[in-house]
N, C-alpha and C positions, 0 to 999 in steps of 0.2 A: 480229883485232878492231881497229878504230880508233874512237877517240872524236873526233867532229867537233864543235868548239865554234865556232859562228858568231855574229857580231854581227849584229843586225837591219840591214836596209837603211837608206839615208838617209831622214831624216824631214823633215816640214814644220816650219820654225822661224820665229820672229819676229825673225830677225837672228842674227849669229854671236856666240859667246862668252856663251851663256846657260846657266843652271843648269836642266836639264830634270828630272833625277831620276825620280820616279814620275808626273810629269805625263803623261797618256795621249796623247802626240803621235802623229799618224797618219803612215804612210809617204808620202813624196813619190813621184812617178812614177819617179824614178831609183831609189828604194829597191825598188820593185816590179820594175824591170828587173834590178837586182842579184840579187834572189831568183830570177827566171826563169833568169838565166844560170847560177846554181849548180844549179838543177834540171836544166838541160840537161847540165851538166858531170857530174852524178851519175846520168845516165840508166841506167847499167849497175851502179850500186852499190845493194845492198840494205841498208836500215836496219832493224834489229830493232825499234827504237822511236824516235820523235821526241819530244823534250821541249822545252817552250817556256815562257818567262815568259808570264803571262797578260795582260800589257799589250799593247795592240792592235798596236804596231809590231812586236813579236815574233810575236804570234799570226798576223798577216797574212803575215809572212815565212814562217812555218811552213806556213800553208795553201797558199801558192803552190808551195812545194817539194813538198808532199805530194799535190798535185792528181792526179798520174798514177802514184802508187805505193801499195802496200798497207799501209805501216807505220802502226801505231797512234800517235796523238798524245796526249800528256798535257800539260796546262797547269798549271804550278806557281807559286804566289805566292811561294815561297821563291827563285825565280829573278828576281824583280823587281829593277829598278835600285835603287840606294841612295836612301833617302828623305831629301830635303834640307830638309824642314820649311819654315821661313819663307823660305828662299832659293829655293824652287821658282819658276821662271818669271822670276826676276830676271836681268838681265845682269851679267856679271862686272865690267864697268866701273862699273855703278851700285853694286854692293856694295863695291867698292874705294873709291869716293868717299864714299858715305853711311854705311858701316859699317866704317871702317878698323880698329877693334879686332878685329872678327870676322875680317876679311881677314888681319890679322896673325897671329891665333891659328891660323887654318887653315894658313897657310904654315909656321908653326913646328912644328906637330904634326898632319900630315894624317891620321895613323892614328887619333888620338883626338878630333879636333875634331868636335863634335856641334852642328849648328845647332838652334835652338829648334824642338822638335816633330819632329826628324828623327833620322837615324842617323849614326854615325861609320863610317869604313871598317872599323874593328875589329868594330863591330856587323854590318856587311854580311858580313864574313868569317865570323863566327859563325853567321849565318843561311844562307849559301850553301854552305859547305863540307860540312856534314852531308848536304845534299840531293845535292850532286855525288858524294860518296863512295857514297851509297846507289845512285845511278844506275850508277856504275862497277861496283859489286859485284853488281848485279842482272842483268848481261848478259854474254854471251860473243860476241855478234855486234856489227856496227857500230851505233853509236848517234850520233844527231845531237841536239845541244843548242843551242837558239837563245836567246840572252840579250843582255845589254847590256855596254857598255864597262867599267863599274865591276865588274860581276859577273865578266866574263871576266878582268879584271886580277887580282882576288883569287884566282880559281882558278889562274891562271898563277903567281902568287906562291907559292901553297900547293904546287903540284907542283914548282916550281923551288927550294923551300926559302928563298925570299926573304921578308923582313919585310913586313908590310902597308904600312909607311911607304914602300916602293919602288913602290907601285902606278903612279905616273905615269912610271916608267922604261920602261913597256911600252906601245907604241903599239897602238891599237885603232881602225882606220878603219871607217867605215860599211860594212857588208857584208863585213867581213874574216873570215877563217877561221883557227882554231888547231887543231892536231891532236895527239893523244896516242896512243901505242902502249904496251900493257902489256909489261913485261919482268919478269924474276925479281927485279929490284931495285925494282919499282914502275913507275908510269907514266913514260914517257919523252916529252918534248916533241919532236915531229917537225916542227912548223911553227908560226910565230907571225905574226899580222897579214898573212896571205896574201891578196892581192887578186885573183890569177888563179886559174882553176879548178884544184882539186887532184884528181889521180887517183892512187889508191893502186896499188902494184904488184900487190896482191891485191884486185881491185875488188869481189869478192863473197864476203865472209867471214861473212855473217850469214844 
């Protein structure tokens, strides 16, 4: 059994350095290509189930990968990206310039900082981890989870025993893959932020 945790492909944005959060941004053509490349790389791998955030950038990534395989798909709102409230859609430069106090508080306590109407990374952790644990405990074969940078980071922090405050120590590029293997001691992280196709030694365990 392998847990494949994929970040959705590259999205269409209105410039770099922007708070996206739960804004329902669409995949860019490069993001669709990234999904197709993973689908090709996993042609011989059987997934017992595919789980995805219900935001369109993840749902479309999942649909592309699932096109030619029989795995059932489930879309979970608990796998949505962190909700950034009033910061959604704003550029980081704008927030730094116009809301310096919020920017300072965010930098000082990233785990607990909660934008107006949004979530903190601790809130995100408390939403995502029960869903992730349920997925892991419900399967004995390969599982694919398609989610977001923030979601993937809190999952990795959880499995690695790192505090939520360390979320940005973990890189998560668009279309990247993280992998976990079950051991007697619990889940073992076997790959983080992989950009090239991943092929397990045991390609069909599900």
